[in-house]
C-alpha positions in Angstrom: 18.6 -19.9 18.5 19.8 -16.5 18.7 22.5 -15.6 21.1 19.9 -13.9 23.2 17.6 -16.7 22.8 15.0 -18.0 20.4 14.1 -15.7 17.2 10.6 -14.8 17.6 8.9 -13.4 14.3 5.3 -12.0 13.9 3.1 -11.8 10.7 4.4 -8.7 9.6 8.2 -10.1 9.6 7.1 -13.2 8.0 4.8 -11.7 4.9 7.1 -8.7 4.4 10.1 -11.4 3.6 7.5 -13.0 1.0 5.6 -10.4 -0.4 7.7 -6.7 -0.2 8.7 -5.6 -3.6 6.4 -8.4 -5.3 3.1 -7.0 -5.6 2.4 -4.4 -8.1 0.5 -1.2 -6.8 -3.0 -1.3 -8.6 -2.8 2.5 -9.1 0.6 3.2 -10.8 1.8 -0.2 -11.6 5.0 0.0 -9.2 6.3 -3.1 -7.6 8.0 -0.9 -5.0 5.3 -2.0 -2.4 5.8 -2.7 1.2 3.3 -4.3 3.8 1.5 -1.9 6.0 -0.6 -4.5 7.7 -0.4 -8.2 7.7 -4.1 -8.0 7.8 -6.7 -5.9 6.4 -10.5 -5.8 6.6 -10.3 -9.7 6.6 -7.5 -12.4 7.8 -7.1 -13.1 4.2 -6.4 -9.5 3.0 -2.7 -7.7 3.5 -2.5 -4.0 3.2 0.2 -2.6 1.2 1.9 0.8 0.7 3.3 1.8 -2.8 6.6 3.5 -2.1 6.5 5.3 -5.4 2.6 7.1 -5.3 2.2 6.6 -1.6 -1.2 4.8 -2.1 -2.5 2.3 0.2 -4.4 -1.0 -1.2 -5.5 -4.5 -0.3 -4.4 -7.6 -1.8 -5.7 -11.2 -1.1 -3.2 -13.5 0.2 -4.7 -16.1 -2.4 -4.5 -14.1 -5.5 -1.1 -15.4 -6.5 -2.9 -18.8 -6.7 -5.6 -17.6 -9.3 -2.9 -17.1 -11.9 -1.6 -13.8 -10.5 2.0 -15.1 -10.0 4.7 -13.2 -8.1 8.0 -12.7 -9.9 11.2 -13.0 -8.2 12.4 -9.7 -9.5 9.2 -7.9 -8.3 6.1 -7.1 -9.6 2.9 -9.2 -10.1 2.4 -11.1 -13.1 
């Protein structure tokens, strides 16, 4: 428990810790991506914005389970 009460985090905080800078931008290939919304057109999609090229793209939360591994350094493999 935090000093000012319980620590409450929402989906954006939880997904950002796990996926920010770990998913490659499909437009420029940079791993410098950040979640702009934890939910896209479906509950299983996350919306990212690339910090290098500025494009927004969707990424399915289950993609890493289909052989698209997330690198600890950043970048989808």
